[in-house]
N, C-alpha and C positions, 0 to 999 in steps of 0.2 A: 503573565503567568507562563507563557510559552518559553521565553528565554531562560528564566531560572530553572524550569523543568529540564530543558535541553542541557543546561550547564550541569545540573545534578546528574543526569545520565552520563555525560562525558566524564565527570569525576568518578562515578561508579565504574565505568569501563576502564579508566586509568588505574584505579586501585586493584581491580580484579586482574588486569593484565600484569601489573607489578607483582602481585601475589603468585601468579603462574610462572613468571620469569624467575622469581626467587626460588620457587620449588624446583624448576629445571636446573638452576645453578647449584642448589644444595644437593640435588640428586647426582649431578656430575662430580661435585667435590667429594661426596661421601661414598661414591660407588666402590672405590678400593676397600674402604673400611667395611662396608656392608658385605662385599664379596669375601673378605677374610673372615668375617664373623660368622656368616651363615654357610660358607662352602668349604674354604680351605681349612684343612686340619680337623674337619668334623666327621670324616668318614674313613674307615679302615681300608677299604678296597678302592683301587683306581676307578673301577667301573661305577661304583656308587657315587664317587666324587664327580666323575664326568657327567653322570645323569643329573646330579644336583646342580652342577654348573650350567647345564643346558636349561634346566627348569628356572634357575635364577636369571639367566639371560632372557628367557621368554617373558618372565614377569617384568623384568626391567624394561624390555622393549614395549610391552603393553602399557606400562605406566608412562613412559616417555611419549608413546603414541597418543595416549589420552590427554596428557598435558599439552602437547603441540596442537592437537585438535581443539582443545579448549581455548588456547591462545588464538588460533585461527578464527574460531567462532566469535570471540570477543572483538577481534580486529574487524571482521566483516560487519558485525552489528554496529560498531562504531563508525565505520565508513558509510554504511547505509544511512545511519542517522545524520551524519555530517552532510552527505551529498543530497539525499532526498528530503531531509528535514530542514537543516539550516541554510545551505547554499541555494537549494531550490526555492525555499521560502523568500530569501533575500532577492532573488532574481525575478520570481514570478508573483510574489506576494502571498503564496499559499503553499502548503506541503504537497509533495508529489502523491499521486494515488497509491494506495497500499499494494495494488496489483503489481506495479512496476518495482516497488521495493521488494516484494516477495519473490518476483522472478530473478532479480539481481542476487538476492540472498541465496536462493536455491542453486543457481549456477555457480556462485562463488563457493558454496559449501561443497558441491560435487568436485570442482576443480581442486580445492584445498585438500579434500580427502584423498583424491588420487595421487597428488604430488607428495603428500606426507606419507601415505602408505607405501609408495614406491621407494621412498628414502629409507624406510625401515625394512621392507621386504622386497628388494629388487628382483629376487628370483621368482617371486610369485607372479604369474600372469593373470591379468584382469580380463583377458579376452573371453574366457569361459564364463566369468561373472557377468560380463556385458551381454553375452549370448543368452544366458539364462534370464537376465533382466529384460531382454527384448521380448522373450516368450511370455514372461509374466506380465510385462507391460501391455502386450497385445490382449491378453485375457482380461486384464483390468480395464483396458480401453473399451472392450465390448460390453463390460458390465457397467461402466460409468459413462455411457455415451452422452447423457444429458449434462452431467457435471463437466465433462471435457468440452462439450459444445459451449457451455457458458464461459469456460475458461478462454477458449480461443476467440469467442465472440468478444470477450473483454479485451483481449490483445488487439483485435481489429478496431474496436471502439477507441482504444487509447492511441493507436497509430493514426487514425483519422482525426482524433481530437474534436469531435463535434460539439462537445461541451466540457466545462471544467468545474471544479469544486467552487461553489458560490454562485453559479449561473442558475437562472430560473428556467426550468424546462417543462414542457408539456408532453407526456408520453401516454398515448391513448386518451383516457378520460382523467388522468391525474396531472395536476400542476403543482409545482413546488420548487424548493431550493435544493440543489445537489449538495449533500453533506459529505459524502465519501463515495469512492469507487473501489470496491474490493475485487477479489479474484472471481467472485460468484455473482455479484449483483451491484446495482446502483442504489444508494440510499438517498431517498428524496423526502424532505420534510414539507408537507403541504401547508397551505396558509391557514388551515384549521388546526395546525400543530400536531398532525398525525404523521407517523413514519410509514413510508411505502418502500418496500424492497422490490425493485424491478430487476429480474434476471437479465443478464446480458443478451441471451438468445431472444427474449421477448422484446428488448429494447432495439436490437438490430433489425427486427422485423416491422417495427412501428415507424410511422412518420413522426419525427421529433421536432418540436418547435422550441427554439433556443432563444432566450433573452440574456445575452452576456451581461455580466455584472458591471463591466467597465463601459458598457454602451448606453446610449440614451434610448431607453425603451418607452414606447407609448402605451397608454392604457385607454381602454374604451369604457366609458361610463354612460349608462342609459338612464334617462329621467323623463318625467312628464310634467307638463304645465297645463293650466286651464286655457280655454279659448279666449277668455277675457284678458289674459296677459299678453302684452305686446311681444312678438317674436324678436324684434330688434333689441328691445330692452332686455329680454331674457338672455339673448346671446351675449350682450355686452356685460351683464352682471356675472354670468357664469364664467366668461373668459377672464375677467378681472379677479374673480375668486380663485380660479385655478392658478393664475400667475402669483398670487400671494400665498399659496399653499406651500407647506414644507416639502423638500425633496423634489421640487419641480424645477427643471432647468430653464433658465431664461433664454436659451439659445433656440428653442422651438416654440413657435406661436401656437397656443391652444386653438383647436378647431372645434367650433360648435355648429352643428347642422341639424336641420329638421329631418327626421327619419321617416315619420309617417303621421298622418292625421287620424287619430284614434276616435273611438266612440265618445270618450269623455274628455279628451284633451289632446294637446300636441305632443308627439313623441319625439324626443331628441336623442 
C-alpha cells in the first residue's frame, strides 16, 4: 500500500509542476499580446497609459511570483517525500519522523521565498521585515513557552535518537509501541490498543525504557504452581513450552527460576 501511494503522490506532484511550468511559459509567450491589449492604445493621455503600464507590470509580477512560489512548494514537498519517505524508508526500514520533515519544509519554504522575492523585487530590503519579525517572534515566544518547549524538546529527542518508530517504550506508567513522532508529542499505542500522546517536554523529563524492534527483548512472566508439583519438572516443562512458542528466538535460553514460596504455592 505504501509504494503505490508514494507513486501516486509523485505523479500528482509531477502533473501539478508541469501545469505551473506551462502557465509560466504561456504567460511569457503572451505577455506582449496582453500588454498591447490592455495597455497600449487604450488611453488618451501619456500619464494614464504610464499608470496603467505600472499597474499591469505589478499584476504581472504578482502572478509570476505566485506561480514561482507554487512551483517551489511543489518541488520542496516532492523532495521531502522522496528523501524522508522513500529513501529514508529504504535505508532504515521506516519513514522519518514528521518533526524532521516539517523542519526541512519550513526552512526550505523560507529560503525559497527570500530568493524568489529578491529576484522580482531586488530594491526592496528585507532587513526591516526581519527586524519586525524578530520582535513579533519574541512576543509569540513568550506567549507560547510550553509549545516551543515541546518543539525544542522534540528536536533534542530526535538528535539523541533514544527510540524510533516501531520500538516498544515505557514512559512513566505507560508502555506501548511508538507509532509516530510529531513536532508536539510522541504517539504511543499501548498493548490494550489505546493511544497515548506524550508531550516531548514530559518525555524528556521521564526515565525511558526502550525495547528496540530489531533487538532480542526479554519478557518477564510470573506464574504459580502447587507445592505438590515438582520444581524440576515444572522448570523443564515451562522452558520447553517457551522454546516452542511463536516469536521466541532460539538464540536465548529461557530462564525459569523460583521467585518466592507463597502461602498456597511456589511462585516463579
